[in-house]
C-alpha positions, 0 to 999 in steps of 0.5 A: 665829578668837578664841573668845568667852571669850577676847574677853570676858576681853580686854575685862575685862582692858582695862576693869580697866586703865583703872579709876581704882583706890583701894587701901585695904589695902597694907603699904608694907613688903610692897612691898619687891621682892627687887631693891630689898632687895638694893640696900639691903642692900648700901648699908647693910651688912646681910646677907640669908639668900639668895644672890641675888634669885632665891633670895629670890623662890623663898622666897615659898612660904608655908604660912600667915600666920606663915611669911610674917611670918617672911620679911617681918620678916627682909627689913625689916632692910635698911630703915635710913635716911630715904632707904630709906623714901622709895625704898620708898614711891616705888617702890610708887607708880610701880608703882601708877601702872601700874595707874592707882591714883589714891588709896592709904591705905597702912599702915606698921609702925613697931614693925618698925623701932623694935624694931631701933633705927630711929627713928620719925621716920626711918621716917615722914619717909622715907615722907612724902617718898615720898608727897609726891613721888609726888603731885607726880610721879604725881598719886596722893593718899594717907592714911597709916595707922600700924599696930600689931603685934598680937603685941607688947604693948599697952604697945608700941602705946601707946608707938608712939602716943606717938611719933606725936603730933608727926605726927598731922596727917600721919596719917589713922588707925591699924590693927592687923596681924600674927598674929591668933591669940592676940592678941585685939582686947581687948588693944588696946581702950585704945590704940584708944580713945586713938587715937580721942580724938586724931582718928584713924580706926580700922581693923583686920585681922580674919577672915583667920586668925580666924573671923567671931566675931573680926570681930564682936569687933573691931567691938564692942571697937575701934569700927573704921570698916573691917575689913581682910580680913574674908573669914571674915565670910561664915560668919556670916549675921547678921554679913553683915547687920550689915556691910550695914546699917552700911556697914562696908567689907571691904578684901579681898586676893584673891591674899594669901588664896590664897597664905596658904591662907585658901582653896584657890583663887580660886573658893572666895573669898567676895568675890563672895558678899559683894558680891552680898549688898551688903557694901561689899567692895573689892579690894586687894593687901596685900603685893604683893611677896610675894603675886604681884601688885599691885592690877591683878593682884588685880582680874584674878585675882578677875575670872577666878576668880569670873566678875566682870562689868563691873558688879561691877568698877565696884561694887568701885571705887565701894565703894573710893571710898566706903570711903576716908578721902579728903575729899569733894572728892577723892572727887568727883574720883575718882567723876568719873574713874570716870564718865568711864571707864564712859561711854567703855567 
């Protein structure tokens, strides 16, 4: 006879499978699976510092954010042509469709590629090819976010924004990622102000490596509309109150946080605490090829580790729809899809 906990876990798992998901914290370069990396390396004549797929996957034992970034940037060397970026994007969308992702707002890091001689246009053209094909084939809508690397100079960020000007109609916003320590938001105040004047939404990573004070400064200095990660906000009750009052979303990535030792195990994650406090928390996968799971696995890991209820899962999904930059019509469609699932379950 099946025990009650197993039954409940199975029911939650099934419910997660059918939820219409919105992913708001996803780095396209972080979806590069070892199999595709080796395929592209062979096609482009690029060497990888691993003997085979198994050896590369075995290297995914990170001790902190920097150890992950070192591997991440090395793997990106295989991305060279427009077709490479199309294949990368479409491979992610096909995998996301298995988790019933209905809308995604992915990041891409142009400086990772332009710094090694790949043209900005090559990168974005390939990604847009993949996003368009994914929408036709899978019905997944998207909004593309250009992310600046915070460990590069502000001048490099300005130059990247200049390169993006012909593509403004294809971009929904700008973001800021990479190492938080030593790269404060003040460094990017001017480029964020420019991006806002160009009509781009603004988001930024904060509160993953850095503390709650970094989240506060990111809000005050960069005037962002979403905080990516933001889990250390839970350490500051006044900041939590502000996030609730201002409806500032946090795009939390549970498996990423445990793999990078932001907290030791899922049980220490503040996701449930923040959710219960009324913060607009969402669940996302960050860099799923490296952190052991796409968005479905992140929902399941959080649900198991934090004893999330069906109501919690619905709220997380509602939050993601609200926090997205999709237009009102698309948000209405997504809410109707969610209502249909909850009515049947």
